[in-house]
VEXVEXZA-129874 format. One line per field, with one value per residue (C-alpha): residue in three letters; x, y, z; residue number from 1. Coordinates in steps of 0.02 Angstrom, whole numbers. Each point is the difference from the previous one (the first is absolute). Example, Ala and Ser with C-alpha at 12.3 -4.5 7.8 and 13.67 -1.06 7.14 Angstrom:
BEGIN
kese <- c(ALA, SER) $
X <- c(615, 69) $
Y <- c(-225, 172) $
Z <- c(390, -33) $
zadren <- c(1, 2) $
//
This chain:
BEGIN
kese <- c(MET, SER, ARG, ASN, PRO, GLU, TRP, LEU, ASP, ASN, ALA, VAL, PHE, TYR, GLU, ILE, TYR, PRO, GLN, SER, PHE, LYS, ASP, THR, ASN, GLY, ASP, GLY, ILE, GLY, ASP, PHE, LYS, GLY, ILE, THR, GLU, LYS, LEU, ASP, TYR, ILE, LYS, GLU, LEU, GLY, CYS, ASN, ALA, VAL, TRP, LEU, ASN, PRO, CYS, PHE, GLU, SER, PRO, PHE, GLY, ASP, ALA, GLY, TYR, ASP, VAL, SER, ASP, TYR, TYR, LYS, ALA, ALA, PRO, ARG, TYR, GLY, THR, ASN, GLU, ASP, LEU, LYS, GLN, LEU, PHE, ASP, GLU, CYS, HIS, LYS, ARG, GLY, MET, HIS, ILE, LEU, LEU, ASP, LEU, VAL, PRO, GLY, HIS, THR, SER, VAL, GLU, HIS, LYS, TRP, PHE, LYS, GLU, SER, MET, LYS, ALA, GLY, LYS, ASN, GLU, PHE, THR, ASP, ARG, TYR, VAL, TRP, THR, ASP, SER, ILE, TRP, GLU, GLU, PRO, GLN, GLY, MET, GLY, CYS, ILE, ARG, GLY, ILE, SER, ASP, ARG, ASP, GLY, SER, CYS, ALA, VAL, ASN, PHE, PHE, SER, HIS, GLN, PRO, ALA, LEU, ASN, TYR, GLY, PHE, TYR, LYS, CYS, GLU, ARG, PRO, TRP, GLN, GLN, PRO, MET, ASP, ALA, GLU, GLY, PRO, LYS, ALA, THR, LEU, GLU, ALA, LEU, LYS, ASP, VAL, MET, ARG, PHE, TRP, LEU, GLY, LEU, GLY, CYS, ASP, GLY, PHE, ARG, VAL, ASP, MET, ALA, GLY, SER, LEU, VAL, LYS, ASN, ASP, PRO, GLU, GLY, LYS, GLY, THR, ILE, LYS, LEU, TRP, GLN, ASN, VAL, ARG, GLU, PHE, LEU, ASP, LYS, GLU, PHE, PRO, LYS, ALA, ALA, MET, VAL, SER, GLU, TRP, GLY, GLU, PRO, ASP, LYS, SER, ILE, PRO, GLY, GLY, PHE, HIS, MET, ASP, PHE, LEU, LEU, HIS, PHE, GLY, PRO, SER, HIS, TYR, ASN, ASP, LEU, PHE, ARG, CYS, ASP, GLU, PRO, PHE, PHE, SER, HIS, ARG, GLY, LYS, GLY, ASP, ALA, TYR, GLU, PHE, VAL, LYS, ARG, TYR, ASN, GLU, CYS, ARG, GLU, LYS, SER, GLN, ASN, LYS, GLY, LEU, MET, CYS, ILE, PRO, SER, GLY, ASN, HIS, ASP, MET, ASP, ARG, LEU, ALA, ARG, SER, ILE, GLU, GLY, ILE, ASN, LEU, LYS, ILE, ALA, PHE, ALA, PHE, LEU, LEU, SER, MET, PRO, GLY, ALA, PRO, PHE, ILE, TYR, TYR, GLY, ASP, GLU, ILE, GLY, MET, ARG, TYR, VAL, GLU, GLY, LEU, ASP, SER, VAL, GLU, GLY, GLY, TYR, GLY, ARG, THR, GLY, SER, ARG, SER, PRO, MET, GLN, TRP, ASP, LYS, THR, THR, ASN, ALA, GLY, PHE, SER, SER, ALA, PRO, ARG, ASP, ARG, LEU, TYR, ILE, LYS, MET, ASP, GLU, SER, ALA, ASP, ARG, PRO, ASP, ALA, GLU, SER, GLN, MET, ASN, ASP, LYS, ASP, SER, LEU, ARG, SER, GLU, VAL, LYS, ARG, LEU, ILE, GLY, ILE, ARG, ASN, ALA, HIS, LYS, ALA, LEU, GLN, THR, ARG, GLY, GLU, ILE, ASN, PHE, VAL, TYR, ALA, GLU, LYS, ASN, GLU, TYR, PRO, LEU, ALA, TYR, LEU, ARG, GLY, CYS, ASP, ASP, GLU, TRP, ILE, LEU, VAL, ILE, LEU, ASN, PRO, ALA, ASP, ARG, GLU, VAL, ASN, PHE, GLU, CYS, ARG, LEU, THR, PRO, VAL, GLU, LYS, ILE, TYR, SER, ILE, GLY, GLY, ASP, ILE, SER, CYS, ASN, ASP, GLY, ARG, ILE, THR, VAL, PRO, PRO, ARG, PHE, ALA, GLY, PHE, TYR, GLU, ILE) $
X <- c(-1934, -108, -56, -164, -152, -21, -176, 71, 90, -159, -107, -118, -82, -171, -14, -166, -59, -126, -124, -24, 3, -165, -135, -104, -104, -68, 87, 92, 171, 93, 35, 96, -144, -6, 184, -24, -147, 109, 156, -51, -5, 178, 61, -87, 93, 161, 53, 58, 35, -91, 61, -135, 10, -15, -145, 34, -109, 21, -91, 37, 74, 120, -98, 64, 182, -36, -19, -85, 16, 124, -84, -178, -76, -99, -181, -64, 90, -45, 79, 169, -86, -62, 178, 67, -130, 64, 176, -66, -99, 153, 101, -135, 22, 189, 11, 96, -44, 102, -67, 48, 104, 22, 145, 53, -148, -170, -160, -14, -139, 117, 11, 191, -9, -131, 115, 152, -87, -10, 116, 53, 126, -69, 45, -64, 85, 138, -104, -9, 122, -23, 105, 34, -88, -163, 99, 114, -61, 96, 107, -56, -162, -174, -64, -149, 8, -107, -123, 48, 81, 164, 134, 64, -44, -31, 68, -120, 41, -126, -171, -12, -98, 139, 126, 168, 48, 172, 129, 142, 119, 153, 85, -57, 21, -124, -23, -173, 60, 24, 123, -65, 54, -93, -141, -140, 55, 36, -174, -77, 93, -56, -179, 14, 60, -146, -124, 82, 3, -187, -57, 124, -63, -178, 54, 53, 151, 98, -8, 17, 84, -51, 140, 124, 152, -58, 1, 168, 16, 150, 61, 46, 89, -127, 129, -103, -160, 89, 64, -176, -74, 142, -55, -178, 65, 92, -162, -99, 129, -10, -189, -81, 127, -132, -66, 25, 51, -27, 62, -63, 177, 50, 183, 34, 184, -62, -160, 71, 153, -125, -84, -148, -36, -71, 1, -119, 62, -94, -96, 96, 187, 132, -72, -69, -147, -117, 95, -82, -181, -40, 75, -38, 67, 7, 108, -150, -109, -42, 69, 176, 79, 53, 168, 44, 187, 12, -113, 110, 157, -70, -66, 171, 83, -117, 35, 188, -7, -101, 115, -150, -72, -181, -141, -47, -188, -85, -187, -134, -49, -58, -112, 121, 13, -108, -85, 102, -144, 7, 152, 2, -143, -55, 127, 136, -71, 29, 178, 31, -57, 114, 142, -62, -25, 167, 115, 94, -67, -178, -130, -135, -168, -106, -182, -95, 154, -26, -163, 64, -95, 14, 52, -162, 22, -58, -30, 9, 132, -55, 96, 159, 0, 4, 63, 14, -187, -39, 106, -94, -175, -102, 43, -111, -61, -147, -137, -121, -33, 161, 94, -30, 108, -137, -187, 11, -82, 119, 24, 60, 144, 170, 62, -102, 6, 49, -173, 49, -119, 148, 91, 92, -55, 75, -145, -8, 188, 4, -120, 102, 156, 67, -21, 140, -38, 11, 168, 64, -56, 87, 161, 0, -23, 149, 104, -45, 48, 176, 123, 102, -144, -29, 58, 180, 44, 147, -21, 114, -58, 31, -65, -46, 65, -32, -165, -12, -117, -15, 47, 78, 71, 53, -70, 85, -1, 105, 1, -154, 20, -141, 14, -134, -34, -119, -48, -144, 27, -122, 141, 110, 175, 155, 157, 163, -7, 115, -115, -104, -181, -40, -178, -137, -78, -112, -42, -128, -9, 77, 173, 182, 113, 188, 127, 189, 13, -145, -174, -146, -142, -179, -92, -85, 76, 60, 83, 95, 118, 105, 183) $
Y <- c(4531, -110, -172, 3, -56, -184, 26, 100, -153, -63, 158, 37, 170, 63, 189, 75, 174, 10, 122, -113, -175, -41, 114, -72, 151, 58, 169, -41, -7, -157, -27, -104, -119, -33, -45, -114, -83, -41, -64, -180, 44, 67, -152, -121, 84, -44, 171, 1, 185, 164, 175, 124, 170, 155, -14, 141, 154, 116, 132, -118, 126, -138, -158, -7, 41, 166, -52, 114, -117, -145, -75, -10, -111, 93, -3, -45, -167, -30, 20, -42, -150, -57, 12, -95, -135, -11, -29, -135, -87, -2, -82, -130, -55, -6, 161, 162, 180, 156, 176, 136, 129, 175, 78, 138, 117, 28, 87, 188, -49, -94, 81, 0, 110, 116, 30, 22, 141, 108, 150, -37, -139, -165, -185, -19, 153, -107, -155, 50, 72, 189, 138, 158, 116, -1, 63, -153, -167, -162, -34, -148, -25, 70, 98, 69, 183, 147, -106, 50, 134, -95, 79, -135, -124, -183, -134, -130, -177, -21, 82, 177, -62, -119, 99, -87, -59, 53, -139, 120, 35, -106, 154, 167, 141, 131, 70, -78, -175, -102, -145, -173, 15, 164, -6, 16, -145, -109, 34, -47, -165, -42, 43, -123, -136, 35, -24, -165, -54, 35, -106, -141, -6, -21, -148, 52, -96, 142, 137, 37, 172, 131, 99, -75, 72, 181, 45, 87, 147, 49, -179, -48, -161, -50, -10, 102, -94, -167, 58, 54, -170, -90, 97, -64, -177, 6, 51, -139, -134, 45, 15, -89, -120, -92, 158, -2, 156, 24, 158, 99, 50, -96, -3, -157, 45, 140, -66, -169, 75, 122, -145, -40, -183, 29, 132, 21, 8, 157, 40, 164, 32, -115, -172, -36, -85, 80, -83, -161, 52, 182, 80, 8, -176, -93, -155, -102, 52, -137, 112, -49, 169, 37, -8, -67, 27, 170, -59, -152, 107, 122, -140, -81, 167, 27, -174, 28, 171, -68, -152, -113, 52, 41, -26, 93, -9, 4, 40, -46, 183, 124, 150, 113, -104, -50, -168, -147, -47, 168, -54, -191, -119, -180, -137, 133, 56, -177, 3, 167, -76, -150, 127, 100, -157, -81, 145, 29, 123, 6, 12, 133, -23, 157, -34, -55, -36, -184, 6, 116, 156, 134, 180, 100, 128, 181, 29, 169, 12, -60, 56, 45, -154, 88, -128, -130, 3, -132, -126, 32, -56, -111, -183, -113, -141, -74, 37, 83, 187, 101, -164, -39, 145, 108, 16, 187, 76, -6, 189, 0, -120, 67, -26, -52, -186, -92, -12, -117, -146, -120, 72, -137, -45, -104, -120, -53, -25, -102, -121, -10, -108, 84, 179, 122, -8, -189, 12, 126, -114, -146, 99, 56, -182, -53, 142, -55, -180, 43, 99, 34, 108, 93, 165, -40, -123, 43, 59, -11, 63, -130, 95, 185, 70, 170, 3, -189, -132, -102, 53, -143, -7, -128, 5, -97, -41, -136, -147, 54, 92, 51, 69, 129, 32, 137, 37, 125, 24, -74, -93, -150, 45, -95, 34, -82, -83, -134, -38, -158, 12, -157, 18, 123, 86, 120, 54, 96, 12, -168, -68, 26, -114, -20, -46, 22, 126, 107, 16, 38, 92, 7, 166, 80, -120, -11, -150, -51, -149, -86, -12) $
Z <- c(-7217, 111, -54, -95, 99, -44, -67, -145, -66, -84, 2, -144, 24, -53, -14, 53, -45, 143, -75, -152, 74, 89, 70, 143, 53, -168, -10, -161, 82, 54, 184, 127, 30, -186, -2, 151, -87, -152, 89, -38, -185, 10, 95, -119, -144, 91, 62, 181, 24, -31, -40, 46, -85, 113, 121, 125, 22, -149, -103, -146, -117, -51, 40, 179, -37, 84, 182, 126, 150, 4, 153, -62, -133, -133, 61, -173, 17, 182, 170, 74, 79, -171, -66, 150, -33, -179, 68, 116, -138, -112, 137, 34, -181, 9, -102, 28, -39, -40, 16, -122, 94, -73, 98, -120, 9, 77, -48, 29, 121, 116, 172, -13, -155, 74, 149, -111, -94, 156, 9, 178, 28, 67, -1, -179, -75, -74, -35, -185, -127, 5, -76, 102, -119, -94, -150, -7, -61, 31, -152, -104, 98, -9, 148, 95, 51, 47, 99, 178, 107, 1, -111, -116, -135, 40, -118, -70, -54, -140, -1, 66, 152, 58, 104, 20, 173, 59, 23, -35, -144, -36, -72, 70, -125, 64, 176, 19, -46, 158, 21, 41, 182, 31, 127, -129, -111, 151, 69, -169, -2, 176, -47, -145, 118, 117, -144, -47, 182, 17, -148, 28, 178, -65, -106, -174, -65, -77, -129, -183, 4, -126, -85, 123, -89, 7, 185, 22, -119, -105, 16, -179, 45, 132, 140, 123, -38, 20, 169, 51, -43, 89, 154, -26, -28, 167, 85, -86, 36, 184, 19, -149, -77, -102, -86, -188, -95, -187, -85, -146, -49, -156, 50, 102, 16, 113, 78, 53, 90, 76, 87, -112, -32, -173, -137, -146, -177, -49, -158, -14, 1, -72, 43, -176, 87, -127, -142, 56, 23, -40, -154, -187, -23, 167, 8, 58, -146, -127, -138, 53, -36, 178, 87, 173, -17, 86, 141, 32, -8, 127, 110, 7, 37, 148, 66, -13, 84, 145, 13, -30, 168, 23, -123, -157, -23, -170, 12, -127, 16, 129, 27, -96, -161, -145, 26, -65, -114, -89, -101, 17, -33, -10, 31, 10, 167, 63, -68, 86, 165, -31, -1, 151, 105, -43, 37, 164, 127, 60, -139, 17, -86, -19, 41, -154, -106, 39, -99, -136, 53, -132, 6, -8, -137, -1, 186, 84, 135, 172, 156, -91, -110, -170, -128, 138, 36, -131, 97, 163, -47, 116, 17, -106, 111, -94, -127, 120, 18, -2, -24, 183, 59, 78, 24, -32, -153, -148, -4, 182, -22, 48, -178, -152, -36, -157, -79, -141, -24, 0, 150, 97, 175, 140, 27, -183, -9, 160, -84, -161, 7, -158, 63, 37, 187, -2, -87, 127, 142, -84, -20, 182, 51, -105, 72, 177, -39, -59, 105, -157, -63, 162, 70, 40, -138, -112, -179, -151, -169, -135, -151, -7, -163, -78, -96, 8, 72, 110, 176, 99, 176, 128, 177, 138, 185, 83, -122, -98, -165, -115, -177, -43, -185, -58, -180, -10, -189, -126, -89, 37, 61, 50, 101, 46, 170, 69, 145, -12, 58, 99, 61, -46, 150, -95, -175, -98, -189, -47, 38, -47, -102, 28, -135, -12, 139, -61, 71, -114, 83, -68, -18, 149, 124, 179, 81, 158, -6, 131, -52) $
zadren <- c(1, 2, 3, 4, 5, 6, 7, 8, 9, 10, 11, 12, 13, 14, 15, 16, 17, 18, 19, 20, 21, 22, 23, 24, 25, 26, 27, 28, 29, 30, 31, 32, 33, 34, 35, 36, 37, 38, 39, 40, 41, 42, 43, 44, 45, 46, 47, 48, 49, 50, 51, 52, 53, 54, 55, 56, 57, 58, 59, 60, 61, 62, 63, 64, 65, 66, 67, 68, 69, 70, 71, 72, 73, 74, 75, 76, 77, 78, 79, 80, 81, 82, 83, 84, 85, 86, 87, 88, 89, 90, 91, 92, 93, 94, 95, 96, 97, 98, 99, 100, 101, 102, 103, 104, 105, 106, 107, 108, 109, 110, 111, 112, 113, 114, 115, 116, 117, 118, 119, 120, 121, 122, 123, 124, 125, 126, 127, 128, 129, 130, 131, 132, 133, 134, 135, 136, 137, 138, 139, 140, 141, 142, 143, 144, 145, 146, 147, 148, 149, 150, 151, 152, 153, 154, 155, 156, 157, 158, 159, 160, 161, 162, 163, 164, 165, 166, 167, 168, 169, 170, 171, 172, 173, 174, 175, 176, 177, 178, 179, 180, 181, 182, 183, 184, 185, 186, 187, 188, 189, 190, 191, 192, 193, 194, 195, 196, 197, 198, 199, 200, 201, 202, 203, 204, 205, 206, 207, 208, 209, 210, 211, 212, 213, 214, 215, 216, 217, 218, 219, 220, 221, 222, 223, 224, 225, 226, 227, 228, 229, 230, 231, 232, 233, 234, 235, 236, 237, 238, 239, 240, 241, 242, 243, 244, 245, 246, 247, 248, 249, 250, 251, 252, 253, 254, 255, 256, 257, 258, 259, 260, 261, 262, 263, 264, 265, 266, 267, 268, 269, 270, 271, 272, 273, 274, 275, 276, 277, 278, 279, 280, 281, 282, 283, 284, 285, 286, 287, 288, 289, 290, 291, 292, 293, 294, 295, 296, 297, 298, 299, 300, 301, 302, 303, 304, 305, 306, 307, 308, 309, 310, 311, 312, 313, 314, 315, 316, 317, 318, 319, 320, 321, 322, 323, 324, 325, 326, 327, 328, 329, 330, 331, 332, 333, 334, 335, 336, 337, 338, 339, 340, 341, 342, 343, 344, 345, 346, 347, 348, 349, 350, 351, 352, 353, 354, 355, 356, 357, 358, 359, 360, 361, 362, 363, 364, 365, 366, 367, 368, 369, 370, 371, 372, 373, 374, 375, 376, 377, 378, 379, 380, 381, 382, 383, 384, 385, 386, 387, 388, 389, 390, 391, 392, 393, 394, 395, 396, 397, 398, 399, 400, 401, 402, 403, 404, 405, 406, 407, 408, 409, 410, 411, 412, 413, 414, 415, 416, 417, 418, 419, 420, 421, 422, 423, 424, 425, 426, 427, 428, 429, 430, 431, 432, 433, 434, 435, 436, 437, 438, 439, 440, 441, 442, 443, 444, 445, 446, 447, 448, 449, 450, 451, 452, 453, 454, 455, 456, 457, 458, 459, 460, 461, 462, 463, 464, 465, 466, 467, 468, 469, 470, 471, 472, 473, 474, 475, 476, 477, 478, 479, 480, 481, 482, 483, 484, 485, 486, 487, 488, 489, 490, 491, 492, 493, 494, 495, 496, 497, 498, 499, 500, 501, 502, 503, 504, 505, 506, 507, 508, 509, 510, 511, 512, 513, 514, 515) $
//
């Protein structure tokens, strides 16, 4: 694996869902100029990197995760030149920006797919995963069929309008399944590199890769997909050595050897991420009935399997999850951010989470959002019309806003030193001031017992060691700890007391202490 780009060592990311961030032309949909306009807000918060959700041309059956042209910005957001200007403005501020790359499938409207549907053989015939017969569907996958003269069924990755691109099969079990080194899969991989080359050349700093572990089919152990990404890594190291790569994989023992710099701990699968924030009894709820034990166990297993290489990233949320504030409230949101901003790996803050934006209940699905739609509502900037998001009439907004009278907004919280946003800014500042708390600092869990509170861990880098203690529960707790806190760096909710090798922790508390 190549050395991480140095800027990742202290990166704090801000995730932007472009259609819901800031509208500058009054059509009810956010745009590139709106993002550029708000870069100073992001930098003032303390974030120095941006992850921009899909912004390429698309019919938007899945909010842009169904690309129809990888080389063209979606007109509703602006032009390629507007996007390039966004890159440039990020760089002027010492910030970096990742684009969301969707390599596993396209829209049915993509020209590659339209050519692949033709009965006569052409250069795109094998660009997608097709069976030989309309009567056979790809086992274990959905498919599209009966829509063209071509005899065969085309595999889909998720929605029925997202045909799967062909990177080959690790194990070929049917005549139509092509090995990874067949001409079709090789051409698909080279096309992916060309797309990356284009946007990196225009100034983006890398990619967050959607469904990165799913490209090679019939690859249960991920060996073929790892090999594919190692091929991409070789290309990047040669042409764009500073480009950062973040995977949506959730298995760092595979993604890191594959050449990614970072991997997300996902909200699905075995990570137990949801045990912390989104379940019936989250660990960070004030009720104190949650459990962090399985999360810590899984986290340590992932670190061991990846030989402590690379970075596991824990986001506050994203466009696919319930808002953090749907299950955690008040001071516990601040405690949750104390955790998120004191863990190794690069933190990712989903737009609006820093002000406690709520999940908007009862919305109809918008562009394939379904239950996720309530987490994609427009950013709440101030107390003016449409919370400062757009000058469009309310009924023309991309997604309905939170219309609560007490909805949080960025401007109010920037002017309130006790607000959630002010606390997040403070925590980012503390993280930036201490290498032990940053991306590459070591971590050792001091206390993480089954069904018990608090959660305590030691962060370290060089000669600096910091003890982090988190007690979201509404009761006082204590735990055995032979470490001696020397100086308090940060606390909220009171202070600890130490006696005879035990530390007593007040309710609803977070604290960082130099050891």
